[in-house]
Structures are given as C-alpha cells and as structure tokens.
C-alpha positions as CSV (number, residue, x, y, z in Angstrom):
1,X,-22.2,-4.1,-0.5
2,X,-24.2,-4.8,-3.6
3,X,-22.1,-6.4,-6.3
4,X,-24.7,-6.8,-9.0
5,X,-26.4,-3.9,-10.7
6,X,-29.6,-3.9,-12.6
7,X,-29.3,-1.5,-15.5
8,X,-31.9,-1.2,-18.2
9,X,-33.3,-4.7,-17.3
10,X,-29.8,-6.2,-17.8
11,X,-27.9,-7.7,-14.9
12,X,-24.3,-6.4,-14.5
13,X,-21.8,-8.4,-12.5
14,X,-18.6,-7.4,-10.9
15,X,-15.4,-9.0,-12.2
16,X,-15.2,-11.5,-9.4
17,X,-18.8,-12.5,-9.7
18,X,-18.5,-12.9,-13.4
19,X,-15.3,-14.9,-13.0
20,X,-16.8,-17.3,-10.6
21,X,-20.1,-17.7,-12.6
22,X,-18.6,-18.2,-16.0
23,X,-15.2,-19.8,-15.0
24,X,-13.0,-17.1,-16.6
25,X,-10.0,-15.6,-14.7
26,X,-10.2,-12.0,-13.6
27,X,-6.9,-11.3,-15.3
28,X,-8.4,-12.5,-18.6
29,X,-11.4,-10.2,-18.1
30,X,-9.1,-7.3,-17.3
31,X,-7.0,-7.9,-20.4
32,X,-10.1,-8.0,-22.6
33,X,-11.4,-4.8,-21.0
34,X,-8.1,-3.0,-21.5
35,X,-8.0,-4.1,-25.2
36,X,-11.7,-3.1,-25.5
37,X,-12.7,-6.5,-26.8
38,X,-15.7,-6.7,-24.5
39,X,-18.4,-4.3,-23.3
40,X,-18.0,-3.1,-19.7
41,X,-19.2,-0.4,-17.4
42,X,-16.9,1.4,-15.0
43,X,-18.6,2.6,-11.8
44,X,-16.9,3.9,-8.6
45,X,-13.6,2.5,-9.8
46,X,-15.0,-1.0,-10.4
47,X,-15.6,-2.8,-13.7
48,X,-19.0,-4.5,-14.3
49,X,-19.8,-6.9,-17.1
50,X,-23.2,-8.0,-18.4
51,X,-24.4,-11.3,-17.2
52,X,-23.8,-13.1,-20.5
53,X,-21.3,-15.7,-21.6
54,X,-18.0,-14.2,-22.7
55,X,-18.5,-14.9,-26.4
56,X,-21.7,-12.8,-26.4
57,X,-19.9,-9.9,-24.7
58,X,-17.5,-9.3,-27.6
59,X,-17.9,-5.9,-29.1
60,X,-16.5,-4.0,-32.0
61,X,-14.8,-0.7,-31.4
62,X,-17.5,1.2,-33.4
63,X,-20.3,-0.3,-31.2
64,X,-18.3,0.5,-28.1
65,X,-17.9,4.2,-29.1
66,X,-21.6,4.4,-29.8
67,X,-22.7,2.7,-26.6
68,X,-23.3,5.2,-23.8
69,X,-21.6,4.5,-20.5
70,X,-21.8,6.2,-17.1
71,X,-18.5,7.9,-17.8
72,X,-19.8,9.8,-20.8
73,X,-20.5,13.5,-20.3
74,X,-23.9,14.9,-21.3
75,X,-24.2,18.2,-23.1
76,X,-26.9,20.6,-22.2
77,X,-28.3,20.5,-25.8
78,X,-28.5,16.7,-25.8
79,X,-30.2,16.7,-22.4
80,X,-32.7,19.3,-23.6
81,X,-33.4,17.4,-26.8
82,X,-33.8,14.0,-25.0
83,X,-36.2,15.5,-22.4
84,X,-38.2,17.3,-25.1
85,X,-38.5,14.1,-27.1
86,X,-40.0,12.4,-24.0
87,X,-43.4,13.9,-24.5
88,X,-45.8,16.8,-23.7
89,X,-44.5,17.3,-20.1
90,X,-43.1,20.8,-19.6
91,X,-40.1,21.4,-21.9
92,X,-36.8,22.0,-20.3
93,X,-35.0,25.3,-21.0
94,X,-31.4,25.4,-22.1
95,X,-30.5,27.4,-19.0
96,X,-32.1,24.8,-16.7
97,X,-30.4,22.0,-18.6
98,X,-27.0,23.8,-18.4
99,X,-27.4,24.3,-14.7
100,X,-28.4,20.6,-14.3
101,X,-25.3,19.5,-16.2
102,X,-23.2,21.8,-14.2
103,X,-24.6,20.5,-10.9
104,X,-24.1,16.9,-12.2
105,X,-20.5,17.7,-13.0
106,X,-20.0,19.1,-9.5
107,X,-21.6,16.0,-8.0
108,X,-19.2,13.9,-10.0
109,X,-16.3,16.1,-8.9
110,X,-17.2,15.7,-5.3
111,X,-16.2,12.1,-5.0
112,X,-12.9,12.9,-6.6
113,X,-12.5,15.8,-4.1
114,X,-13.4,13.5,-1.2
115,X,-11.1,10.8,-2.6
116,X,-8.4,13.3,-3.0
117,X,-8.9,14.6,0.6
118,X,-8.9,11.0,1.9
119,X,-5.8,10.3,0.0
120,X,-4.2,13.4,1.4
121,X,-5.2,12.4,4.9
122,X,-3.7,9.0,4.4
123,X,-0.5,10.5,2.9
124,X,-0.2,12.8,5.9
125,X,-0.8,9.9,8.3
126,X,1.9,7.9,6.5
127,X,4.3,10.8,6.7
128,X,3.7,11.1,10.5
129,X,4.2,7.4,11.0
130,X,7.4,7.5,8.9
131,X,8.7,10.5,10.9
132,X,8.0,8.7,14.2
133,X,9.7,5.6,13.0
134,X,12.8,7.6,11.9
135,X,12.9,9.4,15.2
136,X,12.8,6.1,17.1
137,X,15.5,4.7,14.9
138,X,17.7,7.7,15.5
139,X,17.2,7.3,19.3
140,X,18.2,3.7,19.0
141,X,21.3,4.6,17.1
142,X,22.3,7.2,19.7
143,X,21.8,4.6,22.5
144,X,23.8,2.0,20.6
145,X,26.6,4.5,20.0
146,X,26.7,5.3,23.8
147,X,26.8,1.6,24.6
148,X,29.7,1.1,22.0
149,X,31.6,3.9,23.7
150,X,31.1,2.3,27.1
151,X,32.2,-1.1,25.8
152,X,35.4,0.5,24.3
153,X,36.2,2.0,27.7
154,X,35.6,-1.3,29.4
155,X,37.9,-3.0,26.8
156,X,40.7,-0.5,27.5
157,X,40.3,-1.0,31.3
158,X,40.4,-4.8,30.9
159,X,43.4,-4.7,28.6
160,X,45.2,-2.5,31.1
161,X,44.4,-4.9,33.9
162,X,45.4,-7.8,31.8
163,X,48.8,-6.2,31.1
164,X,49.3,-5.5,34.8
165,X,48.5,-9.1,35.7
166,X,51.0,-10.3,33.0
167,X,53.8,-8.1,34.5
168,X,52.9,-9.4,37.9
169,X,53.2,-13.0,36.7
170,X,56.6,-12.4,35.2
171,X,57.7,-10.7,38.4
172,X,56.3,-13.7,40.3
173,X,58.7,-16.1,38.6
174,X,61.3,-15.8,41.4
175,X,58.6,-16.7,43.8
176,X,57.9,-19.9,41.8
177,X,61.6,-20.7,42.0
178,X,61.5,-20.1,45.8
179,X,58.4,-22.3,46.1
180,X,60.2,-24.9,44.0
181,X,63.2,-24.7,46.4
182,X,60.9,-24.9,49.3
183,X,59.2,-28.0,47.8
184,X,62.7,-29.6,47.4
185,X,63.4,-28.9,51.1
186,X,60.1,-30.5,52.1
187,X,61.0,-33.6,50.1
188,X,64.5,-33.8,51.7
189,X,63.1,-33.4,55.2
190,X,60.6,-36.2,54.7
191,X,63.3,-38.6,53.7
C-alpha cells in the first residue's frame, strides 16, 4: 500500500509517516486537523499532510477555504472555463462538461455504495453470528435446566434413603443392647 502521495510536486504523507518523521503524535495532528489549524488532504478516509515541518503547515481559515482539496465538487461551468483557459485545443461544451461532472459524481458515489454494501454484508454476518451464539446459549440453558431437574430428583431420592436409614438405626437400638448383653456374657464366660 502506498502511503505517500505526490501531488503537484509536493510530497504528502499519511499521519503515521508524518508522526514518525517529524516526531509529532498522531493525536496532536488529528486535533490540529479537526480545528483546521493545519492544511490537510482527505483521501479514501485517510488524512495526508504535506511533508513540511508542523510550523510551516499552519494555515488560516481563509486560505483553507480558498485551497482546493479532493473533496471539493467541481461545477460544469468551472470545468468548462478551466479547460477553455488551457489553450487552443478543442473547447469543451457545457453539455459534455455536465456529463463529465455527473459521471465523476457517480464514480465518487460508487465507493460509498460499495462501502455501504460491504458494511451491510458485515452487519448481516454479525447478525447471523449473534443469532447462532444466542441459539447455542439457549440450548446450553435447556441442557442445564434438565440437569438441575435430574439433580433435584436425585436429592429427593437420597434424602428419602437417608430418612429410611435413620429410622433403621433407631430401630436397631435394641439390637445394640442385645449385642451389649451378648458382650457381657462373653466377658463372664472368659472369667
């Protein structure tokens, strides 16, 4: 990817290139661009600055409004006038200039359309992924609810078995007393 652009014999640098070359933070450059304190060019969603020290990039608002950038729209009359001023080559008609401007506008609209289409595709993909994740989570929740129900049943069975064993132990107390008596008999017979 080409970061630097040659425009009208001036070198334009991306913000990261400018930042590393002139030791200025990218956030400082963005703040100055936002406040229109420096001249910049916006192309394909990226800012470019002239390859000059930051002090020489300062620009007054009047000069900024007079300086043409790639984002300015060209009228058919201005295009016709500028082409006619170029010399004796065949003059451009206003109809041709208007069609040229219209085609140029459509070309500029196409990237927006493709960007919009790409964004729509990404949004649709995100929605599908989100729906799939939700479905998986719902299945996990149902599975966990079934396991909880099984565990509750197991707890009831174990509590019932525990109660049964407790009653058997209390009923077995007379057996303990018999065993105690039997033990006493064994001790007496050994003496």
